[in-house]
N, C-alpha and C positions, 0 to 999 in steps of 0.2 A: 504493500500500500504506500502510495506517495503522500508525503506530508504537505500541508498547505504552505505556500511561500511565507506567510506571516510567521508561522511557527519556526520554519527554517531560519528566517532572518533573526528571530528572537534568540534562537539557540546559538547562532553565530555571535551575536552581540554578547551573550553571557560568557561564551568561550573566550572572547577577547578581554572582557572584564576580569575573568579569572586569571588569565595569563598575566595581565598587568598587575593584579594584586599579588600573585605568587612569585613572579620573577622579574618582570620587565620594569617595574617602577620603584624598586627599593633603593637602598643607598647607592648601589652601583650607578643608577641613572644620574646621580649628582656628581659623580667622580669626573673631574676635569680631564679633557683629552690630554694624553701625555703625562698624567699624574704618576709620581714615583712612589717608591716605598716610604719615603719621608712623608708624603701626603697621607698615605694609608695609616701611618703610625700616629697621626694627629688625633687629639681628643675629638669625640663625635660632635661636641658642641661647636668646635671651630670648623669642622667640615660642613656642618649644617649652615653656618653663617657665611663661610668662605672668607673670614677676616680674623686677623689677630689684632686685638685692641691694646694699644700701648698707652700708658699714662706718661706724661712728661711735663716738667716745669720749664720755665724759660731759663736756658743755660747755654749761651753761646760758647764755643762754636758747635756744641752738640745739638742744641735745639734753638734755632733762631726764629722767633715768633714774629710774624708780620703784624701790622697795625690792626688787622681785623681780628686778632686774638685767636685765630684758628689755623691759618696757613703756616706750616712749619718747614724750614729748610735746615741744612746743616748735616753733621756727621750722622746723627740718629736717623734722619730721613733716608739717607743713602744706604746706611747699614741695614735698616729694617726692610727697605725695598729689595736689597740683595737677598736677605733671609727669606722674605716672602716669595721671591721668585723660585728659590730651590725647594720651598715647601709647597708651592702651588696654590697659595692663597694671597689675598690682599693684606696690607697692613694699614693701620690708621693710628694717629696720635691725638689724644685728648689732653689739652693743657690743664694742669691742676696747680694748686697753690702749695708747692713744696713737697718734700719727701714724705711727711706724715700722711698727706692726702693721697699720695700714690700708694703707699703701703696699705692703708685702710681700704682704699678703693679696690685693690687687688683681692684682699681678704673678703670683701663683700661681693666679689665676682663682677664688679663693674669694668675691670680691666684685666687683661690676661698677662701683662708683663710690664716691667719698668726697666728701661735701659740705663738708668743712672747717668753717668757712671757712679756706682755706689760701692762702698767698701764691702768686701766679702767678710763676714764675721760669723763665728760659731752661733751667736745668739740669733742672727737673722736666718741662719740655715735651719733653725727649728721649724720655721714656717715656710721658708722659700728655698727653692733650688737656685743656686747662684752660679751663673756661667761666666767665668773670668775671661775677659777678652783684651784687657790692657792693664798697665800699671801706672802709677803716678807719684809725683811728689807735690807737696803743697807749697804754693807761692803766695806772696802778699804784694798787692799793688799799693804803691805809695804815691799819693798826689804830689806832683812837683810844686804845686802852690801851697802845700801844707806847711805848717810851722814845725812839725815834729821832725827832728833830725834822725832819720832812720837810714842807715847805710848798710846794715846787715840784719839778718833775722834776730840776732841777739839784742838789737836795739828796740825790738817790739815789746820787751818786758815793760810792764806798767802802762802800755798804750791800749787804746780802744781799737779792737779789731772786729770788723763786721764779717760775717760768714753765713752761709745757708744753715739754718737750724737743722740738727739731726744728720748733717752731712759728714763726710770724711774730714772736712776742714775743721769741724768742731772737735773731733777726736785729736787732730793734729795740734790744735791750739791748746788742748789740755796737756799734751806732752811737752809742748813748748813752755807752758806755765810751770810744769814740774822742773824743767831745766832752769828756768829763771829763779825759782825759789831755792834750788840747790846751789845757785851761785850768788845767793843773798840779794836777789833783785825782786821787785814786785811782779806778780803774775800778770797775765794778759786779762784785760776786761773785754770778754767776748760778747758781741751783740748778735744774737741769732735772728736772722731775717728769712723771708719766704723764698727768695731766689737770688741768683747771681746779679741780676740787674739792680735789685735793691741794695746789695752790698756795694756795688760800684757807686750808686747814687749817694749812699751814706758817706763814702770816702770823699766824693766830690764836694758834698755840702759841708764837710767838716764835722759831721756827727761822729765819724770814725777816723782814726789816724791811718788805717790801712784796710784793705779789702782782701780777705783770704779766699783762695779758689785753687782749683787744679792748675798745674803749670801750663797745660795746654790752653785753658781758658784765659789765663793771664797773658800768654803770648798772643792770643787772638785779640784781646783788648788793646794791647800795646801796638799791634799792627794797625788798628783803626784809630787809636788816639795816642800816638807815640810822643806827642808833645805834652800830654797831660799827666803821664805816670812814669815812674820807674818801678822796678820790682826786685824783691829778694826772695830766696828760696830756703826753706827750712832744711837744716843739715841732719845727717845721720845721728850725730851726737845729741841733737835736740829731739830725737825720737821720730824723725821722719821715716827712715827706712824706705822701702819700696812697697807700697800697698797694692794689693790685688783688687782691681775694680771689676765689677760684674753687672750683668743683667739679672734681675730677680724675676722669678716665676713662682707662683704659689705651688707648693708641693702637692696640694690636694687636686690640682688640675691635671696632673700627669703630663704636662707640656714640657717640663724641664729636660728630660732625656732626648726628646725629639729636637728641641731647640739646640742642644749641644751638638747633635749630629748635623743640624743645619749650619751651625758655625763651622764645624769641621769642613763642610762642603765648600763654604765661601773662602776658607783658607786654601783649600785644594785648587779651586778654580781661579784664584788670584784676585777676587773681588775685595777681600779684606785688605790686602797689601795696597791695592789701587786706592782705596778710600783713605787709609792711614797716610799714604804718601801724599795724596792730594791736600790733606790738611796739615802736613808737616809733623805728623805724630810718630815718626819712625823710632824715636828714642823711648817711647812708651808702649810700643807694640810688643806682643808676645809671640813666641814661636808656634804655639798651639793653644787652642781653647781648652779649659779644664772646668770641671763642675765641683762645687762644694769643697774648695781647697782648705777652708778654715777648719773643717771637721776632720781633715786628713791627719793622722798621727804623725 
């Protein structure tokens, strides 16, 4: 017996719907053409949105924020674009008000990562995976128009130093204060501010005698305002050492190991070196990325 056309058509439609539900329309349908094992290893939440959300404060030359408060250029943008390319997803940066906002935002799942550069510490590794991709030393911008006679980092004892609150610079200032007191000098009066731009303005306005920041950031400012500042760099004797700087990713997200592999890829394909060379950061580059170095015995 032959079935009516309407029944045949209905049966065919149901067959197509079943095929879509069972195999054709699952996660594989969303997989980008040419996706690699790195993409497959990403957390499902990122594969669903196709984007990794970075938090970032204003911190030239890492994050140079345009007047619209949204457009970002600089090292971070180029580094994140390179990472996104090997991962097969887009990246975006949301500007936040300093390190505490970035950390709390990641723990609240508003952001997936924060590129810092922020110091890798055992305390931070309790909640975050830290992918180390550079090192640094702390430098201090000194306004040429200022009255404070600062010729070396030792002359900062007893002076007002502005720096980003909760940053590596604050840690470095504490070590420098210990050095000052050990040598019978008054400690540093540290002013914790929201971002690097704020520290520069504090020094320019006379509210601070110096602005502390990473050496790469100090060199960037000097390149733009060479007639306005000089700078001094903290020494090993004063507790500077060479700090490991990292991108932070919440441990709970599972993104950390994948991001480490993405960093390894951009080291291998030359993108890392290209970016570091472009911004004159050869002296703070590392031979390979590592994760959670502070917890390593």
